[in-house]
N, C-alpha and C positions, 0 to 999 in steps of 0.2 A: 504494500500500500504506500509506504514512504517513497519507494522508487517511482511509483506512478505519479504521486503528487509532485515529486521533484521534477519529473519530465514535463508535467503540465505547467509548473511555474516557469521553468526555463523557456518552454515554448512560448508562453505569453509574453515574457520579458523580451526575448530575442526577436520574436515576431514584430513587436513594436519597434525595436531598433532597426530591424531590416526595412520596415516600411519607411522609416526616416531617411534611409539612404537610397530610396528610389525603387525598391522592389525589382520587378523584372526589367524595367526600362534600363536599369544599370547594366544589364547583361548585353544588351544590344542585339539579342537574337530572339526570335519568336518561339519560345518553348515554354513548357509548363513550369510552374514555380518549383525551383529546386528545393526550397526549404520544406514544402509540404511533402515532397517525395522523401527527403532525408529523414524528417521527423517520423513519418509513417513507418519507414524501415526500422527505426529504433524501437518501435513498439510491437514488432512481429518477429517471429523466427520460425524456422523449420527444423524438423527432426531428421529429415533425410534429403538427399539431393538426387539429381538426374543420373540415371545409370548410363554411363557413356558407352557401354557395350551394346546398347539397344540397336536394333537394325535400322530404325528410322532416326536419322540424325537431324532431320528437318521435316516440316509439315506445311503443306499448302491446302488451305481450306477454301473451296469455292462455295460461297454461301449464296444460295438462291433465295433471296429475301422475299417474303410474301407467302411462301408455301407452294412448291412446284407440284404439279399434278402427277402422281405416280402412275395413274391410268393412261397418261399421254406421254410418258417418258420410258420408264423401265419395267412396267408391270401391266401391259395392255391385256385386255380381255376380249379377244376377237369373237368368242362364242357367246358373249353376253348380249342382251337386247341393245338396240341402237342407241337408246338414250343413256346407256351405261358405257358402251365401248367407245363412244366418241368419234371424232372425225378421222383419226389416223389408224393405219394398219401396222402390224408388226412385220419386221424383216429379220431374216436369219443373220447371225453373227458368225465370226470365225471360230466359235465354239459350238459344236453340235448340241442342239436342244435348247440353246439360249436365244431368245428373240427380244428385241427392243423396238422402239418406235422407228418408223420409216424415215423420220426427220433426223435421225442420228446415223447416217450411213458411214461416216468416218469412224465414229466411236465403235460401230459394229465390227469393224475390222481390227479393233484393238481389245476385244472383249477377253482375250486370253490373259490380259494384264489386269483385268478388273474383276472385283468381287461385288456382286449385287446382294444387298440385304433387303429382302422384300417383305419382311414381317416386323418392321419397327412399329411400335404402338405406344400411344400416349393418351392420357385422359384430358389433355389441355388443348383447347381449340382456339384460344385467343392469342394473337400474335406475340405479345410481349411475354406472357406466361410460357407459351410453348417454346419460344426462342431461348428463354432462360434455361429451361429444362434440357434442351438439346446442346446448348453451348457450355453449360456448367455441370450437367449431370445431377443437378438438384432441382426439385420442384420449388418454385418461389415461395417465400415465406416473409411475413412482415418482420420477423425477428432478426433476419440477417440477409445481406445481399452477398451472394456467392461470386467468386471470380470466374471469368471465362477461361477456357483451356489455355489460350495464348499467354495470359497473365500468370497463370500457375507455372507454365513452362519457363517463363522468363524469371520468375521469382526464385525458382529452384535451380536455375543455372547461375554459376558463379563466373561465367565468362565475361570479359570486358573487351569487346572488339569494336572497331570503328563503325561497322554497319549496325543499325538498330536490329536487335534480335527478334522483336515483335513488331511487325509492320502490317497495317491495314490499308489496302488499296481501295480507294473510294470510301465514302462515309460508312463506317461499319454499323451493324446492328447494335443498339444501345446495350443489349444484354451481354456483350462480349467484353465488358469493362473489367476493372480491377477488383470490384467487390470490396471485401474487407482487407485486401492486400494493399500495399503502398501504391500511391499514384505513379510511382516510377515504373510500375509494371504495365501501365497503359500502353496501347500500341502507338507507334509513330504513324500518324495518319497521312496518307497521300491524298490530298483533296483534289477533286475534279476528275475529269475524264482523260486518261493518258493517251487516248487515240486522237484527241483534238490537236490541230496544227500548232495552236498557241499554248499548249500545255507546258507548265513549268512547276516543278515540285518546290513548295515553299520551305523555308528554314534550312536550305542546304548551303546557303551562302551568307557571308557576313552582311549585317545591315549597312546601309549607306553611311560612310564616314567612319566605319569601324575597321581598324587595321589589325593585322595579326598581333602586333606588339601590344595594342590596347586590349585585345581580347585576353592575351596572356596575363596582363596586369590585373585584369578583373577576375581571372581565375585565381590568381594569387590572393586577391582580396577575399574572395569567397573562401579559400582555404584558411585564411586568418580568422574569419568569422566562425568557421567550423571548429577551429582549435579552442575557441571560447566555450563551446558546449560539449566538446568531445568527452569530458570526464563523466558527464551525466548520461551520455548515450551508450550505456554499458552493453546494450543488446547488439549494437553494431558488431562488436568483437565476436559475439556468439554466432551471428549470421554470416559474417564475412561479406555482407552485401553493402556496397558503397556506391553502386552505379546509379547516381541520381540522374534526373533529366538533364541537369547542367553538364554532368560528365559525358553523357551520351551525345548531347548536342555539340560539346566542345570537340570530341573526337570526330564527329561527322563533318563539321565545317573545316577541320584541319586535315581531312583525309581525301585527296583527290580520287583514290581508288574506290572509297565508299560512296562518294557522290556519283561516280561514274556508273555504279550499279543501277541507279535510278534513271539513267540517261538512255532513253530508247532511240535517240538519234544515232547511237552507235550500232544499232541493228540495221541490217540490209532492208531495202524496201521489199524484197521478195519475202523475207521472214516476217516482216510486219503485216504484209498482205496475207501470209499463210495463217497467222493467228487471227486476223480479222481486224478491220478498221472500225472497231467499236470498243466500248469500255471493257467488256469481259475478255475480249481478245487481247487487247494491249495490257489489261490487268494481269492476265496469265503470263504474258511475255515478260512483264516486269517481275512477276513472282519468280519465274525461272532465273532471271538475272540476279535477284536478291539472294535466292538460295545458293547460287554459285558463289556469291560473295560472302556467305557465312550467316545469313539470316536463318533463324530457327523456326519461326512460325509466321507465315504470311497468309493473311486473309484477303481474298478477292470477293468483294460484295457486288452482286448483280441484282438490282431491284427490278420490280415489275412482274413478279410471279404470282401476284394476288389476283388471279383471273376469275373474277365473278361474272364476267360477261365476254362475249365474242371470243371464245377460246381459240377458235380456228384462226381468226385474224391475229390475235395477240401472239400465239405460239408459233404460227407458221409464216404468216405474211408480213407482220410488222405494220406500222402505221404511216410510214413515210415512203415516198417513191424510191424503189431500188434497195430498200433496207429490209433485210430478212427479220423474221420474228425471233422470239426468245430461244426456241429449240435449235434452229440452224446456227445461231450465233454460239450457243453453248457447244454444239457439236464441233464447230470449227476451232474454237479456243481450246476445249478440253482435249481433243485429239492431237492438236499441235503440241500442247504441253506434254502429254504423255509420250509422244514420239520423240520430242526434243530431249526430255529427261532420260529416256531410254538410250538414245543415240549418244548422249554425252556421259553415259555411265552413272547417272545420278538417280535413276528411278529406284534402284534397290535401297538407297539411303534416304529417299524422299517419299513420305506418305502423302497421297493426294486424296482428298475427300470432297465429294459433291453431295450437298444436302441443303435442306431448308427446314423450317420449323414444324411443318406437318404436310400432309397430302391434301387432296381435294375430294369433294363428295363424289361417290360413284355415279350418281345420277346427275345428268346435266340439268341446270335450272332453266326456267322459261326465257332467260336472256342469252342462252347459248353458252353459259359459263359453268364453272364448278365452284362451290363454296368451301369453307374450311372443313377439313376432315382429318383428325388425328388418330382415328381408329386403326388405320393401317397405312403405311407409306414406305418408300424405298430410299436407301442411301447407297451410294457407290463409293468404293474404296479401291485404290490401286497403289502399288509401290510400297516401299518401306517395310518389306517383309510380308505384305499381303499375299495370300494364296489366290491368284487370279483364276479366271476361267470358271467361276462357280457361282451358283445362286444359293444363298442361305435363307432358309425360311420360305414361306409362301403366304399369300393372302387367299381369301376364299374366292368363289366364282365371280363375285361382283366387286372385289377389292375393298370390302368393308372392314373385315377383321382378319387377323392372322389365322390361317388354317393350320399352320404348324410352326414351331420354333418362334414363339413371340419374343421380341427383343425390346427392352425398354431403352429410353434415352440414357439412363444411368449405366446400362450394360454397354452401350455403344461408347460412351465417354470413358468408362473404365478401360475398355479395350484400346481406345486411342491412346490413353495415358500409358498403358503397358507398351504399346508399339513405339512410343517416343521416349521410353525409358523412365517413366514415373510410376512408382508403386502407389496404387490407389489407397493403401493404408497409411501413407505418409500423413502426418498431422501438421497442420499449420496453426498459427495462433492469430486470433483477432486482436485488435488494438487493446482490448481490455484483458487479454491473456487467455481467452477461451480457446481450448484446442478443438480443431475441426478437421476431420479427415478430408483428404483431397477427393475421395469418392467413397460414399458410405453404402449405397444400396445396389451397386452394379456388380455383375458377374462377367468374367472374360468370355468373349465369343471365340471359343477355341478354334472353330473352323477357319477363322480369318487368318490366324497366325501360323506361319510356316515353321 
């Protein structure tokens, strides 16, 4: 109790002192408040760390925000009534017996690398609640906000590299945040659409008028302020975690190689066209570059999968002239990413996940769309030790419920943690010292892991 009161008093005093010297504006770079990150680190600790022998050394999550229709992507029902089977037909893949949507022809030829889980099931059909469950492995509760998988991975990693280890390309789902973990575990967010000609990543360069020497002096000033409070931050020594937002930003702006990882201009026009001149395409291309440079968890968010109406138009045709719908864009980006990772020898060490917060209703509504449906939906995983070329579980004849091998979001998250080297039984501490398991209710999906 005395230690906790001590930290609070020091925080209140030095917070006021810091505000007097200008706060973030003194840093000259647009990043999160380093003090909040550092203080939060002092109040948390972990009992275990990442297992470096894990097959997946990095992870790319392609998050289809809004809830992708399992019945129109990976789990078509060609023998169901018209109002259930929808507008698309299944096609064969390069694995006998596995069929997926006809709008995914490139992905179909890579199915030997992909494992489809067709029996994920959840009781939560509201976007935020469902997203929280899928991204954290915990059902939401008023008592505690849980951290997303990328933040857990970053917190448990002691690496200090120039490249941000947790990156989100495009505005991520709000449920993928740091939860009760320090703000320093939040993702570095790449704002905007990387496929636009005028795209430029913010915060990779010094502010106007800021020279390298001035930045170094301000880092020295920050270190001096740290020294004033170090004796009360006893838990920093226990965690070994000192990578504040300032530290990360300093390394980034000082490292040409790290900045280059975000620069898609270094890619050939042919490769940029192969991934697709759209957000998900260039997002996946940037994700590949970031993983090559050392990033550990990259989230590519593609919005617009909340298809309550005009599902044929939204998923196949798109809304503007010459622009394909959601599924062809996904097919182009996903297949290019898997092929590139494989050709570069990175697929075995990079786990690639495609999922959203839930599926869509089996029956088409009067507006030609599908509504929220968490009862049964699909997730695709590839690389990082995944046993590809298989389907795990199944849904019933109408895609309403699991017919066999029901899998909860907690099961899925625990398995992902296992694949990236995190023991689900690891305990983390909240700011008030409460121990919380990384994953409490999940079971490993043994079929996925080679």
